[in-house]
C-alpha positions in Angstrom: 53.2 -9.9 71.1 51.4 -7.5 68.7 48.0 -9.3 68.4 47.3 -11.9 71.2 48.9 -10.2 74.2 47.4 -6.7 73.7 43.9 -8.1 72.8 43.6 -10.9 75.3 45.8 -10.2 78.3 43.5 -7.4 79.6 40.5 -9.7 79.3 42.3 -12.5 81.1 43.0 -10.1 84.0 39.4 -9.0 84.0 38.2 -12.6 84.0 40.5 -13.5 86.9 39.5 -10.5 89.0 35.8 -10.4 88.1 35.1 -14.0 89.0 35.4 -13.1 92.7 34.0 -9.6 92.5 30.7 -7.9 93.3 30.2 -7.2 89.6 30.2 -10.9 88.9 27.7 -11.6 91.6 25.5 -8.9 90.2 25.5 -10.4 86.7 24.7 -13.8 88.2 21.7 -12.5 90.1 20.5 -10.4 87.1 20.7 -13.2 84.6 20.2 -16.3 86.7 16.5 -16.9 85.8 16.9 -16.7 82.0 20.1 -18.7 82.1 18.5 -21.5 84.1 15.3 -21.3 82.0 16.9 -21.7 78.6 20.2 -23.4 79.4 19.6 -25.2 82.7 22.8 -23.6 84.1 23.3 -22.6 87.7 23.3 -19.0 88.7 27.1 -18.9 89.1 27.4 -19.5 85.3 25.7 -16.4 84.0 28.8 -14.2 84.5 31.0 -16.7 82.8 28.9 -16.7 79.7 29.0 -12.9 79.4 32.7 -12.7 79.9 33.3 -15.5 77.5 31.3 -13.7 74.8 33.1 -10.4 75.4 36.7 -11.7 75.9 37.0 -14.6 73.4 38.2 -18.2 73.5 40.3 -18.6 76.6 38.5 -16.1 78.9 35.6 -18.4 79.6 38.0 -21.1 80.6 39.9 -18.7 82.9 36.7 -17.7 84.6 35.7 -21.4 85.2 39.2 -22.1 86.6 39.0 -19.2 89.0 35.5 -20.1 90.2 36.4 -23.7 90.7 39.6 -22.8 92.5 37.8 -20.4 94.8 35.1 -22.9 95.6 32.2 -21.1 93.9 31.3 -24.0 91.7 31.7 -27.8 92.0 33.9 -29.9 89.7 30.8 -31.3 87.9 29.5 -27.8 87.3 32.9 -26.7 86.0 33.0 -29.7 83.6 29.6 -28.9 82.2 30.3 -25.2 81.8 33.6 -25.9 80.1 31.8 -27.5 77.2 29.7 -24.4 76.7 31.8 -21.3 77.5 33.9 -21.3 74.3 33.3 -18.4 71.9 35.3 -16.0 69.8 35.1 -12.4 71.0 34.0 -9.4 69.0 37.6 -8.1 68.9 38.8 -11.1 66.9 35.7 -11.5 64.6 34.9 -7.8 64.0 38.3 -6.2 64.0 40.7 -8.9 62.8 38.6 -11.0 60.5 36.0 -8.5 59.4 38.0 -5.3 59.1 41.6 -6.4 58.7 41.2 -9.6 56.5 37.9 -9.1 54.7 37.9 -5.3 54.7 34.1 -5.5 55.1 32.2 -4.6 58.2 29.0 -6.3 57.1 30.9 -9.6 56.7 32.4 -9.2 60.2 28.9 -8.5 61.7 27.4 -11.6 59.9 30.3 -13.7 61.3 29.8 -12.4 64.8 26.1 -12.9 64.8 26.6 -16.4 63.5 29.1 -17.1 66.4 26.5 -16.0 68.9 23.9 -18.4 67.3 26.4 -21.3 67.5 27.4 -20.4 71.0 23.8 -20.3 72.3 22.9 -23.4 70.4 25.6 -25.4 72.2 24.6 -23.8 75.5 21.0 -24.9 74.9 21.8 -28.5 73.8 24.5 -29.4 76.3 22.9 -27.3 79.1 19.8 -29.4 78.9 21.3 -32.8 78.1 24.0 -32.8 80.8 22.5 -33.1 84.3 24.5 -32.0 87.3 23.6 -33.0 90.8 23.5 -30.4 93.5 26.8 -30.4 95.3 28.1 -28.5 98.2 30.9 -26.1 97.5 33.6 -24.7 99.8 31.7 -22.0 101.6 34.8 -20.7 103.4 36.1 -19.2 100.1 32.9 -17.6 98.9 33.6 -14.3 100.6 37.2 -14.0 99.5 38.0 -10.5 98.2 39.5 -10.3 94.7 43.1 -9.2 94.4 44.4 -7.3 91.4 47.9 -8.7 92.1 46.6 -12.3 92.0 44.5 -11.6 88.9 47.5 -10.1 87.0 49.8 -13.0 88.1 47.3 -15.6 87.1 46.5 -13.9 83.8 50.2 -13.6 83.0 50.7 -17.4 83.4 47.6 -18.2 81.3 48.6 -15.7 78.5 52.2 -17.1 78.4 50.8 -20.7 78.0 48.4 -19.5 75.3 51.2 -17.8 73.3 53.5 -20.8 73.6 50.7 -23.0 72.2 50.1 -20.6 69.3 53.8 -20.6 68.4 54.0 -24.4 68.6 51.0 -24.9 66.3 52.2 -22.1 63.9 55.5 -23.9 63.6 53.8 -27.2 62.9 51.6 -25.6 60.2 54.7 -24.0 58.5 56.3 -27.5 58.4 53.1 -29.0 57.0 52.9 -26.3 54.4 56.4 -27.0 53.2 55.9 -30.8 53.1 52.6 -30.6 51.3 53.3 -27.5 49.3 51.7 -29.1 46.2 48.4 -29.7 48.0 47.0 -26.3 48.8 43.6 -27.6 49.8 45.2 -30.0 52.3 47.2 -27.2 53.9 44.0 -25.1 54.2 42.2 -27.9 55.9 45.1 -28.4 58.2 45.0 -24.8 59.2 41.3 -24.9 59.7 41.5 -27.7 62.3 44.8 -26.7 63.9 45.2 -22.9 64.4 42.4 -20.4 63.9 44.4 -17.2 63.2 46.4 -18.7 60.3 43.2 -20.5 59.2 41.4 -17.2 58.8 44.3 -15.7 56.9 44.2 -18.6 54.4 40.4 -19.0 54.1 39.7 -15.3 53.8 41.2 -15.1 50.3 39.3 -17.8 48.4 36.7 -19.6 50.5 33.0 -18.7 51.2 32.2 -16.8 54.4 30.4 -19.8 55.9 33.6 -21.8 55.8 35.4 -19.1 57.8 32.4 -19.1 60.1 32.8 -22.9 60.7 36.5 -22.4 61.4 35.8 -19.7 64.0 33.1 -21.8 65.6 35.2 -24.9 65.8 38.1 -22.7 67.0 40.9 -25.2 66.2 43.0 -27.7 68.2 45.3 -24.9 69.4 42.5 -23.2 71.2 41.3 -26.6 72.5 44.7 -27.3 74.0 44.8 -23.8 75.6 41.5 -24.5 77.3 42.7 -28.0 78.4 45.8 -26.4 79.9 43.8 -23.8 81.8 41.3 -26.4 83.1 43.7 -29.3 83.7 42.5 -29.7 87.2 38.8 -30.1 86.1 39.4 -33.2 83.8 37.3 -32.2 80.8 35.8 -34.9 78.7 37.8 -34.2 75.6 35.7 -36.3 73.2 32.6 -34.5 74.3 34.3 -31.2 74.1 35.4 -31.8 70.5 31.9 -32.9 69.6 30.5 -29.7 71.0 32.9 -27.6 68.9 31.9 -29.5 65.8 28.2 -28.7 66.5 29.2 -25.1 67.2 31.1 -24.8 64.0 28.3 -26.4 61.9 25.6 -24.2 63.5 27.7 -21.1 62.9 28.3 -22.0 59.3 24.6 -22.6 58.7 23.6 -19.3 60.3 26.1 -17.5 58.1 24.8 -19.2 55.0 21.2 -18.0 55.9 22.4 -14.5 56.7 24.2 -14.3 53.3 20.9 -15.0 51.6 19.4 -12.1 53.5 22.4 -9.8 53.0 24.0 -11.0 49.6 26.3 -7.9 49.4 28.6 -9.4 52.0 29.5 -12.3 49.7 31.0 -9.9 47.2 33.9 -9.1 49.5 35.9 -12.1 48.3 36.6 -10.6 44.8 38.5 -7.7 46.3 40.3 -9.3 49.3 44.1 -9.4 49.1 46.0 -12.3 50.5 47.5 -11.6 54.0 48.9 -15.1 54.6 52.0 -14.8 56.8 55.2 -16.2 55.4 58.5 -17.3 56.8 62.0 -16.1 55.7 63.1 -19.6 54.7 61.7 -23.0 53.9 61.3 -25.9 56.3 63.8 -28.0 54.2 66.5 -25.3 54.6 65.8 -25.1 58.3 66.1 -28.9 58.7 69.4 -29.0 56.7 70.8 -26.2 58.8 70.0 -28.0 62.0 71.5 -31.3 60.7 74.6 -29.4 59.7 74.9 -28.0 63.2 74.4 -31.4 64.8 77.1 -33.0 62.6 79.5 -30.2 63.5 78.9 -30.6 67.2 79.1 -34.3 67.0 82.5 -34.1 65.2 83.9 -32.1 68.0 83.8 -35.1 70.4 86.1 -37.0 68.0 88.6 -34.3 67.3 91.4 -33.3 69.5 92.6 -29.7 69.3 96.2 -28.8 70.2 97.1 -25.3 71.1 100.7 -24.4 70.2 
């Protein structure tokens, strides 16, 4: 409620509204030649890439879902674009990771530049490798006027699903942290592959910047599931999607490593960063025992007869 909704809901509304607007059409016409030349993507995809870069992880998926539902792109085009339009936005990388966690603007800038490099690398590789046949789209919906009411309603549902997924994965990580409390490295790796926000909290205190860059580029299974939920009608190749995120993470990490050689002052941030890892008020063991106690109590009621005198 204090981080995800304020930072992403507005972008989700913009994505839903812009995908059917004149602004989106203008961006597509303006960038269609370079987008096709470098990435072999159709003209309808240029606006999706821009909004994905500005809005962050789920915004690109939301644009794709809107374009597919309105008939602007075919199913095969949507499947190809879904492998590419995944990137962390400047709000998360620069403000949250760079300023709030690392307290270093240069580190945040290096991370964001690295994410752009990883994003465009994946776009170049998969854009050229995956061939999409020319398909007819539903021309009857191409002139549909965007509605702010529909955009807000659609964005609300997507944001609610996103928040629910984050809560579920955060709960899972808290349980894993309690179970494997003696294996700190294992908990850190679990966070890296599961939920990006908690991963950045953990990694920012004791790991090199290129490890954080990999985590942001990979984005975590929580983000992957959010995208799968938004694009459930498109039937994404999940194995290929996961492989694309691995490439994006590795490329981003390598770019960060090179940039740190050019700007070594950013690597000194880790000696002064304070831990901001979120904690819970009780342990998972205590929570489980409390639930078991409640279950035993409720179960005992079915075998006990109460008499009122």
